[in-house]
C-alpha positions in Angstrom: 13.2 -8.6 65.4 10.8 -8.2 62.4 8.6 -11.2 61.6 9.0 -12.0 57.9 5.3 -13.3 57.6 3.9 -10.0 58.9 3.7 -6.6 57.2 6.1 -4.0 58.5 3.4 -1.3 58.3 0.1 -2.8 59.5 1.3 -6.1 60.9 -1.1 -8.0 58.5 -0.3 -11.3 57.0 2.2 -11.3 54.1 1.9 -13.7 51.1 4.6 -16.2 50.7 5.2 -15.0 47.1 5.9 -11.4 48.5 8.2 -12.8 51.1 10.1 -14.8 48.5 10.5 -11.6 46.4 11.9 -9.8 49.3 9.0 -7.4 50.1 8.3 -6.5 53.7 4.9 -4.7 53.1 1.6 -6.1 52.1 -0.1 -5.0 48.8 -2.4 -2.6 50.7 0.4 -0.8 52.4 2.9 -0.9 49.5 3.7 2.4 47.7 5.3 0.7 44.7 3.4 1.0 41.4 2.6 -2.0 39.4 5.0 -2.6 36.4 3.7 -2.2 33.0 5.2 -3.1 29.6 5.8 -1.7 26.1 5.5 -4.0 23.1 8.3 -3.6 20.6 8.0 -4.9 17.0 11.4 -5.1 15.3 9.6 -6.7 12.2 6.1 -7.3 11.2 5.8 -10.1 13.7 7.8 -11.5 16.6 7.2 -8.6 19.0 8.7 -8.7 22.5 7.9 -6.7 25.6 10.0 -4.3 27.6 9.1 -4.0 31.3 8.7 -0.3 32.3 6.7 1.8 34.7 3.1 2.8 33.9 4.0 6.3 33.2 6.8 5.3 30.7 4.4 2.7 29.1 1.8 5.4 28.5 4.4 7.7 27.0 5.9 5.0 24.8 2.5 3.9 23.6 1.6 7.4 22.7 4.8 7.8 20.7 4.8 4.4 19.0 2.2 4.0 16.2 2.0 0.3 17.0 1.8 0.8 20.8 -0.9 -1.1 22.7 -3.6 0.7 24.6 -6.7 2.5 23.9 -6.8 3.7 20.3 -9.0 6.6 19.4 -10.0 7.9 15.9 -10.0 11.5 16.9 -8.4 12.5 13.7 -10.9 10.8 11.4 -14.3 11.9 10.2 -17.2 10.0 11.6 -18.5 7.3 9.2 -22.0 8.0 8.1 -24.1 5.9 5.7 -26.1 7.9 3.2 -29.1 6.4 1.6 -28.7 6.1 -2.2 -31.4 6.6 -4.8 -32.5 3.5 -6.9 -29.7 2.5 -9.3 -30.4 3.0 -13.0 -31.8 0.0 -14.6 -29.4 -1.9 -16.8 -30.2 -1.8 -20.4 -29.6 -5.1 -22.2 -29.3 -5.9 -25.8 -28.3 -2.3 -26.8 -25.8 -1.9 -29.6 -23.0 0.5 -29.6 -23.7 3.5 -31.8 -20.2 4.9 -31.7 -18.6 5.3 -35.1 -14.9 4.6 -35.2 -12.3 5.2 -37.8 -11.7 1.9 -39.8 -8.6 -0.1 -39.0 -7.1 0.3 -42.5 -7.6 4.1 -42.4 -6.1 4.4 -38.9 -3.2 2.1 -39.8 -2.3 4.2 -42.9 -2.6 7.4 -41.0 -0.4 6.1 -38.1 2.3 4.7 -40.4 2.6 8.1 -42.2 2.8 9.7 -38.8 5.6 7.2 -37.7 7.7 8.0 -40.7 7.4 11.8 -40.2 7.6 12.0 -36.4 9.2 8.8 -35.0 8.4 6.1 -32.5 7.7 8.0 -29.2 5.4 10.7 -30.8 3.5 8.0 -32.8 2.7 6.1 -29.5 1.5 9.4 -28.0 -0.7 10.0 -31.1 -2.1 6.5 -30.8 -3.0 7.1 -27.2 -4.6 10.4 -28.1 -6.7 8.8 -30.9 -7.8 6.1 -28.4 -8.7 8.4 -25.5 -10.5 10.8 -27.8 -12.7 8.0 -29.0 -11.5 8.0 -32.7 -10.2 4.4 -32.5 -11.1 1.5 -30.2 -8.6 0.0 -27.8 -8.2 -3.2 -29.8 -7.3 -1.2 -32.9 -4.8 0.9 -30.9 -3.2 -2.3 -29.5 -2.9 -4.0 -32.9 -1.4 -0.9 -34.5 0.9 -0.2 -31.6 2.2 -3.8 -31.9 2.9 -3.2 -35.7 4.7 0.1 -35.0 6.8 -1.5 -32.3 7.8 -4.3 -34.6 8.8 -1.7 -37.3 10.8 0.2 -34.7 12.7 -2.9 -33.6 13.3 -4.2 -37.0 16.9 -3.5 -38.0 17.5 -1.2 -41.0 19.4 -2.6 -44.1 22.3 -0.2 -43.2 22.4 -1.8 -39.6 22.4 -5.3 -41.1 25.2 -4.3 -43.4 27.4 -3.1 -40.6 26.6 -6.1 -38.4 27.5 -8.7 -41.0 30.1 -6.6 -42.8 28.8 -7.4 -46.2 28.5 -5.3 -49.3 25.4 -3.7 -50.6 22.2 -5.5 -49.4 
């Protein structure tokens, strides 16, 4: 008869916890591997674990981008801090010497462009004038708002059709 408190291999003492789990060998004689786990994240949070063997755990962690274990940055370049030269001193109280087209001149030019080429091309022309430095951003915004209002304003013919009236 086998004593349940003794190891079946070396006759050493068995822990009560191992006896309760049904093991007949002590930890030194046992050939079973420790179990491992793989963490699964079905969402951003609220992960759960799946109990698997160590070999399966390593493979799953290798395949899963959020797997636990040792992470290495073997695909990244090493981070190196380079010393920078002294920054340029900030010049204060210097006025802008850029000469822009006046607002009135730009407005007249853009309205003529709008009547000839339409809304979309006019907006592209406004962007071109601003990016080339001919007009400042605030001028572009103000003129663009005016052109958009002109574009959205109904024509007399459209008002005539809407209200089914005679000549407006």
